[in-house]
N, C-alpha and C positions, 0 to 999 in steps of 0.2 A: 180382194185381202186390201184395203184402205191402210195409205202409209201414215207416219207418224215420224214427230221430230221429237225430241226429248231435251229438256234445257234441265241444268242443275248451276248451281252455284256455293260458293263459302266463302264468307265474309271474310272470317282472316284462317289461312292456312298456314300456322303456329311449324309446323313442322316441316312444310314445303312436298309432303308425302302425296297430296290429293285424296287422304283417305277418304273425309268428307264426303266429298263429290264423288270418290269411287263406289260408294253405298247407298247414294241416291240414283246414279246411274241402274244400277241393281234392280236396285225395286221399280223403278220405269222401264225398264225392259221385261220384266215380268210380270206388269201390267200390260203393255203392249203383246205381249205374248197372249196370255188370259182371253184378251179383246180381240184375236185375229187382226193385229197391225203392224205391218212390217214397217221395221225401226231402220229411214230411210237418210238420218244425222244426226248428229248428237251435238250441243253446244252447254262449253261449259265457262264458265268465269271464277276464278281459282283465285281469292284474298280480295276481293273486291267488295265493297257496301252496296248494297241497294239502296241503301238510309239517304244517305251523304250526298246523292245526287251525281256522281261521280260516272263519267264513261264506262259505259259494260260492254267489250267490243263486243263478245260472242250474242249476245241478248239484242244488239242494234242490228247483227246481219241476221238473227232470227227472226225476227218484225220484217226484213227485206225482204223475207224469203219464204213470207207466210203461204203466197199462194200455191206453193208446192207441195203443202203438206196436209192430208185430211183431218190432221190433231196434232196438237201439242200439248206433252204429257210432261208435268213435273209433277217432284215429290210433294211440296207443301207451299201455301201462297206466300208464306214469306221467305220461300227461296226465289220465287217467281219475281218478286213488289215487294215494298215497304212502303208505298205509298198511295193514299186510293187514287190521288191521280192520274197515278202510273199506272195502275189497276184498269181506269176508265179504258186511257189510251188501247192497249191492250187489246179490249173489249171490241173496240171501236174496229179497228185493224186485223180481227182475225173476222167480223162482223163483214166486211169487205171482202174478205179470202174466202168466204164461208169454209173458214177450218174452228173446230171444235179447243177448246180450255178443259183438260183432264187432268185433276188430280191425284194423285199416288195414298194420300194421308186424310185429304179432306174433301168433304163431300159435294164436291165441283163439278157441273158440265153445262158449260154452256149455253149448249144448243136448247135449254128453255129457257121461260124468263125466272121462274124461282131459282134455279141454280144459280144464273146469273145474277138474282138477288141475294142469294144464302154468300157467294162470292164475293160481290162487294160489303158483306160484312166483314166476314173473313179479312177482306185486305183494309179494313176501319181499324178491325183491335190489331193487326200487326201493325202499322204503322203508332198505334198507340202506345204497344208494347217498344215499338225501336225505339221512342222518345222517353218513356222511361229509361229504357237501357243505355241511352243515351246522359242521361242526369245523373243516374247508379255512376258510370265509367267516368265524367266529367269533377264529380267528386269525391273517387277513388284515389285521382289523382291528382287532384287540389289534395287532399290527405295526405299519397304519398310524398308530395312535393312538398308540405309543413315539413314531415319530418326528414328528410333530406336524402331520402332511398331513388336511387337508379333507373332510371324509366327507361323504354325502347328497349328491342330485340335486337339490335346490332354493336357489335363491340365498338367501345371508341378506342382511338389511338393513346398508349400510355397504358391501359389499362384491362385486365383478363374480362371474356364475355360477360361473370357476372357483375360486371361495372364496378368493382370495389377492388379486386385489389390490383396494386400497382404490376409490371410491363418494368423493371427496371431498364431493359436496353432500350424501351423507348422513350422511358419519361426522362434520360439521358441525352437521346436526341429533342428530344422539348426542348430539352434544358438550354442543348447548343443551339433550337432555331431564338431562344429571347435571348441569348447573349448576343448572338450575328446580328440579326433588330436591331438592338440596341447602340450595337456598333456602325449600324449604316446599309448592313448587307439587306438586299431587296427578298421580297418574297421569289420571284421567280428563279434567283439567284440559288435560293434556298432548296427550293424543290426540283430545280434541274441536278444541281449537288446529290440529293437524297436519290435521286433517280438513275444518275451515275453509278452511287456505291450499292444501290441495290436495297433503301431502302422500302418496303412495301409498308403503305398506309392498311388500316386496318379493314377498308371494305371497299378497295378500287384496285385496279390493275396497275396503278403510278401515280404519282404526285402531279396536281396541278396549283396553282397558284390559289380559286379557292378554295379547294380543303384543307390547303396549309395555312389557309387565310381565318380561315373556320375555328381551325384546331387553334393556333395562336390567342384567337380575338375571346374566344369558348370561353366562360367560366366553368367548366369541369377542370379542366388540370389546373386550377386554384383553389380546387375543393368546396366548388360554390352552387347551390340549385339554383339553376334558372327551370321558370314555370310560365311560359305563355311568351316568352322573352324578357322577362324579369327577372333579377337575381332575388330571390326570396329569404335564402340565408346560406348557413352551412348544410355541406353536404355529408354523407356517410363514411363517403370512401374517402381516402387520403388525399390532402394536396400533391401534386409534383413541382409546383412553383409557386411562391406563397399571393395572396389576395394582394398585396401590398405593392410584389415585382409584376402581378399582373397589371395593377395600375398602372406601373410606369413603360408597361410592354404596349399597352393602348394609347398612353399618350405619346410614348414613340411615332407609333405608326399615322396618330391623328397629327403631330403637329408637327413633321418632318418640312421643315424650309426648300428641302430639294427636290422639286419637283419633276418629271420626263420632260427633254427637251427634245422628244421627237415621239413621233406616235407610229402605232403598228410595231415592225420588229421590234427586239432591248437593243440597245446600243452596243454596234459592236466595238467601239476602240474611245479609249479614254476621254478624248476631247469632243466629242460627237454632239454637237449642238453648239457649241464657244467657241470656234473657230469661226471669226467675221470675215469677208471681203472689203478691204479697205474704196475700193472704189464708191460700190452701192450700198452696204450695209447688209448684207441679207448672210444668212447660215453658209459656210463651204459647206461641201459635199464630200463626201467619200468619193473616191473613183479609181478603178485600177485598167490599167489595159495593158490584156491577156494575161495568161496565168503567171507570166514571170516578170508583167511591167511593174515597175513601181508605183505605188500605191501614193497619190495628191488628193492633194485639198484642192477642190475645184470650182468655180463662180459657174453651175453648170446651167445654160440656159436653153428651157423648153420653146418648140413652135408656141407664137404668142406668147409667151411667158415678156412680162413689160417692166417686173421689178429687179427682176435680175441683170446684169453687167454682159455676162458672158464672157468677161477680159481679166479671170485673174485666175492661177493656178501656182502650186508650191508644193515639191514633194512633204510629205505629213513627214516623214521620218525626223528630215528636219526642224519641222513645227514641233513634235510630239517631246521629242528628245531635249528641246530649248525649255520647252513652257513646263513638265517634268522638274526639267534640272532646277532650274528656278524657284518653284515650288517646293522641293526639298529644302533646298538654301533656305528659302521663309519658314519651315517647317523644325529647321535646325538651327533660327536665327537667338539670341541672347534674349531677347523682348518675348518674340513668338515664346518660345520655353518657359520663360516666366510667368506671361500672362495663361497656358496652355497650366501648369502647377496653381494657380489660385482658383481654377473652371471648379467649377462641383465634380465629386465622383460619380453622380447619378442623375435622374431625375428628381427633383425633392418630389418628397410623400405628398406636400400637401398642396401644391399646385396640381399636379395628378389625381389628388382626389376630387378637386375643386372643378377641371374637368370635367370629370365624370359624370361627377353632381350635377353639373350644369345640363351634359349632354340627355340625361337620363327625366329630369324637369321639361326639357322641352319636349320631349317623347310621351310622358304623362300630360303634358300640356295637348296635344294635338288630339288624344286619346279621350282627354275634358269636351274636347269640342264634337269631335264624332261622335260618342255618346251622349250629347245635349247637354251635357252639366253647365259648358258656359258657349255665350254666343259668338257667331264670327267676329264680332265687334271687339270683343273681350281678349281672343285669341291672339288678334294680330296686334292688341295693345300690351297684350303681358308678351307676347314673342321677341320681338323691335329690341326692347331692353334686356331679355336672356340672350338674345342672338349675340350683341353687342360685348357681353359681357364672355359667351363663350368665345368668342372672337382671341379676344386678350388674351384670353387664358392658352389658347390656343399657340399666340404666339410665345408667351412666356414659357409654356413646355418645353415649346419650338428652341427656342434658344436654349434652354437646359438639354436638347437632344445634339444641339452644334457644337453644345461646349465637350461633351462626351464621344462624340467621334474626334474631335481636338485631341482629349486628353490624351488619347492612349501613344500619342508620341512625347508625350512629356518623361524628361528623364529616361529615354531610350533611344537607343540606335537607333536614327528615323528611318534610315534605309535598309537596314533589317526587317524593321515593322513594316515599312512600305511595302516591301517583296509579298509578306504574306497575305495581302490583304486583295481579296476577287477584283475583280473589272468596278464591278458596283459598287465598294465599300471606296476605290480605290478616286471614280466618280463620285461619290457623295462627298468628297475630303476637297475636290477640286471645286467643287457649287459651292463650298463654304469658303473659297478664300477669293476664287476667282469669278467675275460677273463675264469677261470675255478677254478673248486672243482677237489681235484684229492682223489682217495679211495686208501691208499696203503694196502697191505697184512698186516692181524692179527698177534698178536707174537702167538707163537703154544703156542697151550694150556690154551689159555682165551679163554671166553669165555661170558664176558661183552662188553660190544661198547667203546672202546676207544678214544677217541674224538684228540687224534695224530695222528691216521689215517689221517687226514683230514690236505690237504694242500689248503688254499685261495691262489690261483695265485689272484689279486687284479691288475685294473689295474691302469697304471701310472697315471692317473688323480685323483686316488682315494688314491695312498700312499702319505698321511700326514699326 
């Protein structure tokens, strides 16, 4: 009795039941029984296209083990391959291992020249069918996009699986994220908070920065339909936030002047990255001696590190409390309060739209170059002025975003408002008002902390 392997594939397993491959396997087993073959292994690729060129794990594994089988049975040519070049590679591999290809529905048996010729014709027909199907699917997607209809089978956060009905509890969270981002909170802080509160994403176990970023930057929550990465019009589903609010949200994310001052893990302390050594000028690091030891800001010097002096250390609570108190008093001062009341209530709509338009134009310019519409020289000539305008627009929007972060303290109890902020929100305020805090050496023989050792370098906007 000869040995046989069976290969089955399903391009789209819409319901996840693998019903299509199960039917193929039943027919292939029946053929093996009629031919007196023993099925020793079954290979299946579910929800995998053969036309797209994506990797098919089971298919590749089968080719690697051909010398173990006398026959490979498959249901129909388009289940095995969708491109003629793929088919002849399979035929060559079978000839090297002396393995026959046999189909349930097609008149194929590659043990003869006629059988190989017929199989090649069927593979060519299958490739043409795949191409025609691809064109029809693309046109259907384009038409659905123009109509503003939903696309994809995955549920989007904020909406039911139909893609249209709003889930109000999740919509409320989307609006919460919008407000927190506009106040200066980071995506990481929001994701961490939502995970701690048990908020579940639509298609994952927990929130990550990448998933939250895709949610708040995506046009769906503003009731806009996107096709091939470009917003093409209004969608049929209700908006959770308005398009204008989305533009302001994007502008706040893109135009923030506050940038992370540390790499790797998120900062754990309010002044991380701001406190500097008065001897060598480098940033001091937070350190702690033992579990119960006092935390310090220290100029820690590693072996071979010539940049740091290694001769500065000060208790962190002394520095943090003094700087925080100075910052709160600055926010409470009449001059700062007057300036905050004059600041805009939000990011102006026109600069936000201008920023979004310039970004779209730069993206389109790149596509024109890739598609051969313009030459590389034309692309370089046009991109320079556009980039300059984009940088200016980001600065303008960034100033509005800064004003928004400070305006929340206008006419309020500053200390109560400060106490309600997250660490990221507080750090954003520190970055708007303070450039650095320099710690100078202590006077010889002194043991008590001297506040005069600290020098706060206030930003120009805060020097009022």
